Structures are given as C-alpha cells and as structure tokens.
Backbone as a ProteinNet text record, in pm:
[ID]
protein_1_A
[PRIMARY]
MEEKKNNRKLLLHICCIGCGAYVSRVLSDEDFDVVLYFYNPNIFPAAEYEKRLETTRRIAREFKLALVEEEYDHGEWLKKVKGLETEPERGKRCLVCYFDRLKKTALYAKKNKFDYFSSTLTISPHKDSKSILKFGNELSAEYEVDFLARDYKKRDGFKKSIELSRELDLYRQNYCGCEFSRREVCENCQLT
[TERTIARY]
-7016.6	-6919.5	-6810.6	-6686.3	-6574.3	-6559.7	-6539.9	-6525.1	-6386.5	-6381.1	-6252.9	-6170.8	-6041.9	-5950	-5861.8	-5884.7	-5803.6	-5681.7	-5565.4	-5448.1	-5345.3	-5383.7	-5295.1	-5353.9	-5297.3	-5350.1	-5305.1	-5402.8	-5374.1	-5435.1	-5354	-5399.5	-5428.4	-5553.8	-5597.2	-5626.2	-5538.5	-5563.2	-5685.5	-5779	-5904.2	-5903.6	-5912.3	-5926.6	-6074.2	-6159.9	-6303.7	-6365.9	-6475.9	-6533.9	-6604.8	-6635.9	-6692.4	-6600.5	-6471.7	-6371.6	-6337.1	-6332.6	-6290.1	-6383.3	-6512.2	-6607.2	-6576.3	-6555.4	-6525.1	-6391.3	-6286.8	-6153.3	-6150.6	-6213.1	-6212	-6287.2	-6391.6	-6467.2	-6381.3	-6312.8	-6225.1	-6115.9	-6051.5	-5941.9	-5990.9	-6106.5	-6163.6	-6194.7	-6243.7	-6272.2	-6144.2	-6030.3	-5900.4	-5835.6	-5912	-5865.7	-5770.2	-5778.6	-5705.4	-5793.2	-5732.8	-5800	-5781.3	-5880.3	-5870.2	-5907.3	-5820.6	-5847.8	-5843	-5949.4	-5955.8	-5874.5	-5805.3	-5719.4	-5755.4	-5814.6	-5860.8	-5764.1	-5675.6	-5580.9	-5584.1	-5648.9	-5670	-5669	-5553.6	-5548.1	-5562.7	-5559.3	-5574.1	-5717.4	-5813.8	-5954.1	-5997.1	-6065.5	-6113.4	-6247.9	-6340.4	-6335.1	-6360	-6358.7	-6377	-6510.6	-6613.4	-6744.6	-6735.8	-6656.4	-6635.1	-6561.8	-6461.7	-6386.9	-6481.6	-6564.8	-6658.6	-6758.4	-6803.5	-6899.1	-6834.6	-6710.5	-6640.2	-6610.6	-6571.1	-6540.1	-6666.1	-6775.8	-6899.8	-6946.9	-6933.6	-6970.5	-6877.6	-6751	-6654.5	-6691.1	-6729.8	-6771.9	-6891.7	-6985.8	-7105.8	-7069.8	-6983.9	-6945.9	-6860.3	-6776.1	-6696.8	-6791.3	-6897.5	-6995.7	-7066.9	-7115.5	-7191	-7106.2	-6979.7	-6890.5	-6816.5	-6840.8	-6774.3	-6622	-6573.3	-6429.8	-6384.4	-6266.5	-6208.4	-6171.4	-6177.8	-6145.8	-6053.1	-5941.7	-5847.5	-5865.7	-5893.9	-5912.7	-5795.4	-5719	-5607.6	-5657.7	-5576.3	-5609.3	-5617.6	-5712.2	-5729.1	-5655	-5548.2	-5469.8	-5441.4	-5540.2	-5528.6	-5419.1	-5400.8	-5296.5	-5157.9	-5131.1	-5000.9	-4983.5	-5091	-5084.1	-5055.4	-5117	-5091.6	-4944.3	-4879.5	-4735.6	-4655.2	-4697.3	-4625.5	-4635	-4744.3	-4763.4	-4740.7	-4687.3	-4662	-4573.7	-4614.6	-4543.2	-4593.3	-4681.1	-4733.1	-4882.7	-4935.5	-5080.2	-5134.6	-5052.8	-5101.2	-5069.7	-5012.4	-4985.5	-5118.5	-5120.6	-5244	-5267.3	-5387.9	-5419.9	-5327.1	-5271.7	-5172.4	-5032.4	-5015.8	-4885.2	-4805.4	-4707.1	-4615.6	-4686.4	-4787.4	-4862.2	-4924.9	-4982.1	-5045.1	-4941.6	-4822.8	-4717.6	-4681.1	-4671.1	-4642.8	-4755.9	-4877.6	-4995.1	-5000.2	-4978.1	-4975.8	-4870.8	-4749.6	-4638.6	-4667.8	-4721.7	-4753.6	-4850.9	-4956.3	-5057.2	-5006	-4928.7	-4872.2	-4768.6	-4688.7	-4587.3	-4653.8	-4756.3	-4828.4	-4889.4	-4941.1	-5000	-4893.1	-4778.4	-4668.8	-4618	-4604.3	-4557.9	-4654.4	-4783.7	-4883.9	-4881.6	-4869.9	-4866.6	-4745.9	-4632	-4510.7	-4526.1	-4567.8	-4579.6	-4679.1	-4783.7	-4891.4	-4887.9	-4773.6	-4746.5	-4844.3	-4876.4	-4955.6	-4863.7	-4918.5	-4841.2	-4826.8	-4930.2	-4934.3	-4999.1	-4969.4	-5046.9	-5074.5	-5180.5	-5218.8	-5302.7	-5341.8	-5423	-5522.9	-5639.3	-5742.6	-5713.6	-5608.3	-5577.1	-5564	-5517.7	-5494.9	-5622.4	-5736	-5859.4	-5907.7	-5866.5	-5913.7	-5838.3	-5911.2	-5844.5	-5782.4	-5811.2	-5758.9	-5627.6	-5581.7	-5459.6	-5347	-5225	-5106	-5068	-5127	-5106.2	-4960.5	-4891.7	-4751	-4669.1	-4690	-4617.9	-4661.9	-4790.8	-4842.3	-4778.6	-4772.8	-4714.2	-4563.8	-4498.3	-4354.3	-4329.6	-4406.6	-4391.7	-4419.1	-4524.7	-4558	-4445.4	-4385.6	-4275	-4151.9	-4123.6	-4010.4	-4032.6	-4154.1	-4185.5	-4186.9	-4226.3	-4224	-4081.4	-3988.4	-3847.6	-3794.1	-3830.6	-3781.2	-3834.6	-3963.7	-4026.1	-4043.5	-3998.5	-4001.1	-4140.1	-4236.2	-4371.4	-4415.2	-4473.6	-4507.4	-4614.5	-4594.1	-4691.6	-4764.1	-4896	-4976.1	-4992.9	-4907.2	-4899.5	-5000.9	-5116.7	-5223.7	-5279.9	-5305.9	-5377.8	-5523.7	-5600.3	-5736.5	-5834.7	-5795.6	-5887	-5886.4	-5786.3	-5779.3	-5903	-5935.2	-6052	-6180.4	-6194.2	-6314.3	-6337.5	-6230.3	-6243.4	-6312.2	-6276.7	-6339.7	-6488.9	-6522.2	-6663.6	-6740	-6679.5	-6744.3	-6759.8	-6663	-6675.3	-6792.2	-6814.8	-6928.6	-7060.1	-7065.2	-7186.5	-7217	-7113.6	-7134.1	-7175	-7117.9	-7155.6	-7303.8	-7351.3	-7494.5	-7580.3	-7537	-7610.3	-7619.1	-7510.6	-7505.9	-7549.6	-7584	-7624.6	-7516	-7393.2	-7279.2	-7259.6	-7215	-7176.3	-7050.9	-7052.4	-6933.8	-6912.1	-6795.2	-6760.3	-6724.3	-6719.3	-6686.1	-6547.5	-6465.1	-6326.7	-6241.5	-6110.8	-6019.1	-6029.5	-6013.8	-6024.2	-5975.7	-5865	-5811.6	-5879.5	-5858.5	-5919.9	-5869.1	-5747.2	-5688.5	-5751.5	-5776.9	-5846.2	-5991.5	-6047.7	-6186.5	-6200	-6102.3	-6106	-6102.1	-6023.3	-6016.1	-6149.6	-6222.1	-6352.2	-6459.9	-6453.3	-6559.4	-6497.8	-6461.8	-6391.9	-6472	-6602.8	-6685.8	-6730.8	-6676.3	-6715.5	-6666.3	-6747.8	-6706.5	-6649.2	-6520.9	-6457.5	-6468.5	-6508	-6519.1	-6411.2
-9836.4	-9903.2	-9964.7	-9947.6	-10001.2	-10151	-10227.3	-10372.5	-10405.4	-10501.4	-10544.3	-10616.7	-10593.3	-10664.4	-10752.6	-10881.2	-10975.5	-11013.2	-10963.7	-10995.9	-11075.1	-11127.4	-11216.2	-11356.5	-11436.1	-11569.4	-11667.9	-11730.5	-11818.4	-11956.4	-12059.4	-12197.6	-12243.9	-12275.2	-12313.1	-12462.1	-12533.8	-12676.8	-12691.4	-12773.7	-12797.8	-12941.2	-12956.1	-13091.8	-13131.5	-13035.6	-13054.9	-12917.1	-12909.8	-12779.1	-12718.2	-12798.8	-12742.5	-12636.2	-12661.6	-12563.1	-12469.3	-12523.5	-12448	-12335.2	-12350.9	-12245.4	-12119	-12133.6	-12017.9	-11955	-12036.1	-11984	-11917.2	-11980.6	-11921.1	-11787.9	-11777.3	-11651	-11541.1	-11574.6	-11478	-11430.5	-11524	-11487.7	-11409	-11445.1	-11368.8	-11225.9	-11209.8	-11076.1	-10994.2	-11062.6	-10994.6	-10973.4	-10986.9	-10964.5	-11070	-11190.4	-11300.5	-11362.6	-11399.9	-11476.7	-11622.8	-11680	-11812.9	-11921.6	-12021.8	-12143.2	-12258.3	-12336.6	-12450.2	-12566.3	-12636.6	-12748.4	-12869.1	-12969.6	-13087.6	-13203.2	-13223.4	-13335.4	-13399.9	-13515.4	-13582.6	-13733.6	-13792.7	-13937.5	-14015.5	-13945.6	-14007.9	-14050	-13990.9	-14014.2	-14156.6	-14217.9	-14355.2	-14366.2	-14442.2	-14515.6	-14422.4	-14480.9	-14402.7	-14328.4	-14387.1	-14320.8	-14191.4	-14192.1	-14071.8	-13966	-14008.6	-13918.2	-13851.1	-13930.7	-13878.1	-13779.7	-13809.9	-13721.7	-13585.8	-13587.5	-13461.4	-13385.3	-13457.4	-13393.2	-13332.2	-13403.2	-13352	-13224.8	-13222.3	-13103.5	-12986.6	-13017.4	-12914.7	-12860.9	-12948.1	-12903.6	-12808.8	-12844.1	-12760.7	-12620	-12609.5	-12478.5	-12402.4	-12472.3	-12405.9	-12338.9	-12409.6	-12351.6	-12232	-12250.1	-12144	-12020.2	-12038.6	-11926.3	-11877.6	-11944.4	-11908.7	-11912.6	-12024	-12045.8	-12160.6	-12147.1	-12258.3	-12368.6	-12492.2	-12609.2	-12700.7	-12735.1	-12832.2	-12961	-13069.8	-13200.3	-13290.3	-13328.5	-13420.2	-13565.1	-13652.9	-13795.2	-13851.3	-13940.1	-14008.8	-14141.9	-14154.5	-14278.1	-14314	-14375.7	-14411	-14514.5	-14604	-14706.6	-14645.2	-14544.1	-14475.1	-14403.9	-14343.5	-14276.7	-14377.9	-14497.3	-14600.6	-14639.5	-14641.8	-14672.1	-14565.1	-14440.5	-14330.2	-14336.4	-14390.5	-14395.2	-14534.5	-14624.9	-14762.7	-14760.7	-14839.3	-14845.2	-14744.8	-14654.6	-14551	-14568.7	-14683.5	-14706.9	-14696	-14728.2	-14726	-14593.5	-14501.1	-14369.2	-14302.6	-14227.9	-14157.3	-14037.9	-13988.1	-13866.3	-13755.6	-13676.7	-13571.7	-13628.9	-13759.2	-13822.7	-13818.3	-13906.5	-13907.6	-13933.5	-14017.8	-14045	-13916.4	-13837.6	-13711.7	-13614.8	-13612.6	-13524.2	-13561	-13690.5	-13736.8	-13693.1	-13705.9	-13670.6	-13520.6	-13437.5	-13292.7	-13256.4	-13309.9	-13275.2	-13316.7	-13436.6	-13487.1	-13393.5	-13354.8	-13270	-13128.6	-13074.8	-12941.9	-12941.4	-13047.4	-13054.9	-13058.3	-13139.5	-13148.1	-13012.5	-12942.7	-12810.9	-12710.6	-12710.9	-12619.5	-12646.2	-12773.2	-12809	-12759.5	-12779.4	-12733.2	-12580.9	-12514.9	-12368.5	-12316.4	-12378.2	-12336.3	-12358.2	-12477.6	-12513.2	-12423.7	-12381.4	-12304.4	-12155.9	-12111.7	-11968.5	-11898.1	-11963.9	-11899.1	-11809.6	-11703.9	-11615.9	-11675.3	-11747.8	-11803.9	-11942.3	-12017.2	-12137	-12136.2	-12205.5	-12216	-12342.2	-12371.5	-12490.6	-12465.9	-12525.5	-12516.2	-12608.2	-12688.6	-12782.1	-12712.2	-12586.9	-12519.4	-12472.2	-12484.9	-12439.8	-12538.9	-12662.2	-12764.9	-12761.1	-12764.2	-12773.4	-12911.9	-13005.7	-13141.7	-13160.2	-13055.5	-13063.3	-12986.2	-13025.6	-12962.5	-12844.9	-12730.2	-12612.2	-12567.4	-12580.9	-12539.8	-12617.6	-12747.9	-12830.9	-12798.6	-12778	-12745.9	-12616.3	-12515.7	-12386.9	-12400.3	-12480.1	-12504.3	-12570.9	-12674.6	-12743.3	-12647.7	-12569.4	-12474.8	-12376.3	-12325.4	-12231.1	-12297.5	-12421.6	-12495.1	-12518.6	-12559.2	-12586	-12456.9	-12348	-12217.9	-12182.3	-12202.9	-12173.9	-12268.6	-12395.3	-12495	-12471.5	-12439.3	-12426.9	-12282.7	-12189.2	-12047.3	-11997.6	-12032	-11978.5	-11943.2	-11826.6	-11779.5	-11866.5	-11894.5	-11967.9	-11867.9	-11864.1	-11779.7	-11856.4	-11826.2	-11900	-11843.7	-11905.6	-11859.9	-11976.2	-11948.3	-12042.8	-11997.4	-12060	-12013.8	-12035.1	-12110.8	-12128.4	-12006.8	-11919.1	-11797.4	-11710.6	-11628.7	-11538.8	-11616.6	-11731.1	-11815.3	-11870.7	-11888.3	-11939.6	-12074.3	-12165.6	-12298.5	-12287.3	-12208.3	-12187.4	-12124.7	-12025.7	-11960	-12055.2	-12146	-12243.5	-12338.9	-12374.6	-12460.9	-12387.1	-12260.2	-12180.6	-12166.2	-12138.4	-12124.8	-12258.8	-12366.7	-12500	-12527	-12489.9	-12508.1	-12421.7	-12297.2	-12203.8	-12255.2	-12314.4	-12363.3	-12509.8	-12571.2	-12711.8	-12802.3	-12786.7	-12863.8	-12991.6	-13092.2	-13216.6	-13191.8	-13235.8	-13230.2	-13368.7	-13420.7	-13554	-13550.4	-13667.7	-13672.8	-13731.9	-13743.7	-13788.9	-13723.8	-13721	-13649.9	-13701.3	-13830.9	-13880.6	-14021.7	-14058.6	-14192.9	-14296.8	-14420	-14528.7	-14535.1	-14485.6	-14490.4	-14385.1	-14267.1	-14164.9	-14204.8	-14271.8	-14316.9	-14418.8	-14507.1	-14607	-14540.4	-14433.9	-14363.6	-14301.7	-14250.7	-14187.3	-14291.9	-14398.9	-14500.1	-14637.8	-14681.5	-14809.2	-14927.8	-14916	-15028.5	-15018.8	-14921.5	-14905.8	-15023.6	-15067.2	-15168.6	-15094.6	-15108.7	-15041.8	-15129.7	-15068.7	-15144.3	-15103.2
13835	13919.3	13831.1	13873.8	13797.6	13823.4	13717.9	13730.6	13784.9	13879.5	13935.5	13830.1	13833.3	13744.4	13832.1	13824.9	13901.3	13819.2	13857.1	13779.7	13858.8	13972.8	14048.1	14037.7	13949.1	13919.2	14027.3	14094.2	14207.6	14185.1	14200.8	14193.3	14335.4	14362.4	14496.9	14503.6	14573.7	14596.2	14685.7	14639.6	14712.1	14764	14895.1	14948.5	14946.4	14973.5	14958.7	14940.9	14875.2	14844.7	14965.2	15066.3	15188.5	15246.7	15240.7	15283.4	15168.4	15049.1	14931.5	14892.4	14914.8	14878.2	14956.5	15084.9	15168.9	15129.5	15119.1	15088.9	14951.3	14852.2	14717.9	14716.6	14795.6	14803.1	14867.2	14975.6	15042.8	14947	14877.5	14787.5	14666.4	14614.5	14502.5	14545.6	14668.9	14721.7	14739.1	14749.7	14762.3	14625.1	14520.9	14383.3	14330	14380.9	14319.9	14212.5	14103.7	13998.5	14037	14104.1	14164.4	14063.9	14055.1	13978.1	14078.6	14084	14175.8	14119.2	14208.8	14169.3	14255.2	14194	14267	14243.1	14338	14335.1	14472.9	14481.2	14609.7	14593.5	14559.7	14540.7	14671.1	14782.4	14913.6	14943	14877.1	14913	14878.9	14974.1	14961.6	15031.5	14973	14846.2	14726.3	14608.2	14485.4	14486	14545	14551.1	14633	14738.4	14819.3	14736.8	14662.8	14574.8	14475.2	14411.6	14311.8	14373.4	14494.8	14562.9	14589.7	14637.3	14665.5	14535.6	14432.2	14304.7	14242.5	14245.9	14187.4	14259.1	14390.4	14466.4	14430.8	14408.6	14367.2	14229.4	14138.6	14004.7	14013.9	14100.3	14115.8	14161.8	14261	14313.3	14212.2	14138.3	14033.5	13932.8	13896.2	13803.2	13866.4	13989.7	14056.6	14083.3	14119.4	14149.9	14025.5	13911.6	13785.2	13797.6	13853.3	13870.4	13781	13724.7	13649.4	13747.2	13699.5	13781.2	13703.3	13765.1	13708.9	13788.6	13717	13780.7	13745.1	13844.8	13821.3	13825.7	13774.6	13771.3	13913.4	13933.1	14062	14055.7	14133.2	14136	14281.6	14342.4	14483.9	14507.3	14413.1	14425.9	14436	14355.6	14360.3	14494.1	14542.9	14673.6	14784	14777.1	14878.2	14881.5	14765.5	14760.1	14835.2	14823.9	14888.8	15041	15092.9	15238.2	15295.3	15212.2	15257.5	15383.2	15481.4	15607.8	15710.6	15668	15757.2	15784.4	15747.8	15757.3	15899.7	15999.8	16138.4	16209.7	16137.6	16196.3	16232.5	16341.5	16378.3	16286	16286.7	16212.8	16262.1	16169.7	16194	16213.8	16189.5	16203.8	16074.3	16063.9	15949.3	15816.6	15816.3	15692.4	15639.5	15727.5	15686.2	15630.5	15688.9	15638	15494.2	15466.5	15329.9	15236.9	15283.2	15203.7	15175.7	15278.1	15257.3	15152.6	15173.2	15084.4	14940.8	14922.6	14788.5	14717.5	14785.1	14721.4	14696.8	14790	14769.6	14657.3	14649.8	14543.7	14405.9	14392.8	14265.5	14229.7	14329.5	14307.9	14264.2	14332.8	14298.2	14156.7	14121.4	13986.7	13879.5	13902.8	13806.2	13796.2	13911.4	13913	13834.8	13855.3	13784.2	13633.6	13596.3	13454.7	13382.5	13451.9	13388.9	13423.9	13472.6	13493.9	13588.1	13697.9	13802.7	13883.9	13939.3	14026.6	14166.3	14208.8	14344	14342.8	14450.4	14480.6	14630.2	14667.9	14808.1	14824	14947.3	14972.7	15083.7	15068.1	15171.7	15290.4	15282.2	15390.5	15526.2	15526.2	15654.1	15723.6	15660.1	15725.2	15831.5	15820.6	15913.1	16045.8	16156.9	16286.9	16309.3	16219.7	16230.6	16154.6	16085.9	16006.4	16075.2	16047.1	16101.1	16010.5	16036	15951.4	15948.2	16058.8	16063.8	15960.7	15952.8	15855.2	15712.2	15692.8	15559.5	15508.3	15593.1	15554.1	15528.9	15610.2	15591.2	15455.6	15424.7	15295.1	15179.1	15191.6	15085.5	15059.4	15165.9	15150	15088.5	15128.1	15069.7	14920.2	14885.4	14744.5	14663	14724.7	14658.6	14616.7	14706	14676	14568.5	14578.8	14483.2	14342	14330.5	14198.5	14151.7	14233.3	14197.5	14158.5	14242.8	14230.5	14372.7	14390.2	14524.7	14589.8	14716.9	14797.2	14885.1	14874.4	14961.2	15092.6	15187.2	15313.4	15411.7	15413.2	15502.6	15582.1	15706.9	15790.8	15786.3	15698.4	15669.9	15784.7	15886.7	16000.1	16092.5	16076.9	16158.6	16133.3	16229.2	16221.7	16193.9	16260.6	16250.3	16110.2	16033.3	15896.8	15889.5	15980.1	15977.3	16005.8	16106.9	16142.7	16025.1	15962.1	15848.3	15729.9	15713	15603.7	15628.2	15753	15786.9	15762.4	15801.6	15779.6	15630.5	15550.4	15406.4	15344.4	15393.5	15345	15368.3	15484.8	15514.2	15422.5	15405.7	15320.7	15176.2	15126.8	14989	14976.3	15090.9	15094.3	15034.6	15087.2	15037.9	15117.6	15049.6	15115.4	15198.3	15323.4	15410.8	15467.6	15446.2	15493.7	15641.9	15704.3	15846.8	15872.6	15768.5	15785	15676.6	15699.9	15610.6	15467.6	15448.5	15311.3	15291.3	15353.5	15327.6	15416.6	15379.1	15456.1	15599	15621	15754.5	15845.2	15792.8	15872.7	15893.6	15794.4	15806	15919.2	15932.3	16040.2	16176.7	16188.5	16317	16354.3	16254.4	16280.8	16303.7	16229.4	16233.2	16238.8	16356.4	16371.3	16319.5	16312.9	16269.6	16122.9	16048	15907.6	15825.3	15733.4	15636.4	15516.3	15492.5	15380.2	15256.6	15146.2	15021.4	14925.8
[MASK]
++++++++++++++++++++++++++++++++++++++++++++++++++++++++++++++++++++++++++++++++++++++++++++++++++++++++++++++++++++++++++++++++++++++++++++++++++++++++++++++++++++++++++++++++++++++++++++++++

C-alpha cells in the first residue's frame, strides 16, 4: 500500500478537543497535514483551561499531531470584551471572541507558512457559524493565507464529534468557556 503524502499544511484552531478530535480526523483523512492550535484566553477558570489543554495534549499524542500551545492570558481577553459582559451567548461578546481567536490563528499560520487555517468553532450548534466563516474569509484576505471555510456541524458533524468523544473517553464541558457563558448555563455556580 502506498503511504499518503500530506502536503497541504493546515493550522486547526481547537476550542476543545471534544470537537477537535473529530475535525482533525476528517481533515487528516482528506490529506491535510493538520497541526492543532490551542489559543483560548476566554476559558475560565484556569483549572478549566488546564483540563481542556491536557485533554488536547493527550489526543495530539494519540493521533500523532503536532500541537501549538499559545499563552493563556485571560486578563487581556477580559479587556477585549469589556462592556460586553452582559451580552447573551452568540451576542457581540462572542463575535469579539471568535474574531480574536481566528485572527491569532491566521497570524500564526501566515508567520509559519501554513497553506491553510481553520477552526473547530463551527462544529458547535451554539456558535454563529456564519460570522465565524465571514471573519475567517476576511482574515484570509488580510493575511494572505487560505481559510478552509467549513461548517463542521454539517452532515451530523456535531453528533459524530460527541460519539467519538465517548469512544475516546474525552472530557466535554457544558459551557463555551468564559465566565459569562458559564453563568448562563449554571446561574448558581460559584465562580472562583
């Protein structure tokens, strides 16, 4: 059997590996050379961030994928969303968050000569995929690196990601990541 040659280098922004495992497998099967990119300064608290990152590291090892870990600076992210704390999920705060993470991904992809960048954000039915794809395309033009504009929830992608998560015994959180989305899911949670 002839060995596959993946010569399309793709930087895949991972919001969590529960979604990322499925998407990275699909893209690898399509002959993309996938590199996972973990940039999520929105995640709160730090223990939640570490739990998601550790699970991502585990899958990177198991799937034999490179992983780029960006610095966690929740304070800087809070400055970016200042004044938007009471916005509902999928509101203006989320748009700022999507754009911030996609921009950082596009910049890294450009600087490190990736052919493409993409994000697992579109797999969630709780995210505004139309805006995410629009931002990705705008950043692609600005930074001159191709954006793989896919809505990964199509063709039961979200359902398949949940099934694969169960199969791999992956941690799956019950809120997007920031303290504001966490409050919407669990109004009585004590945030530390």
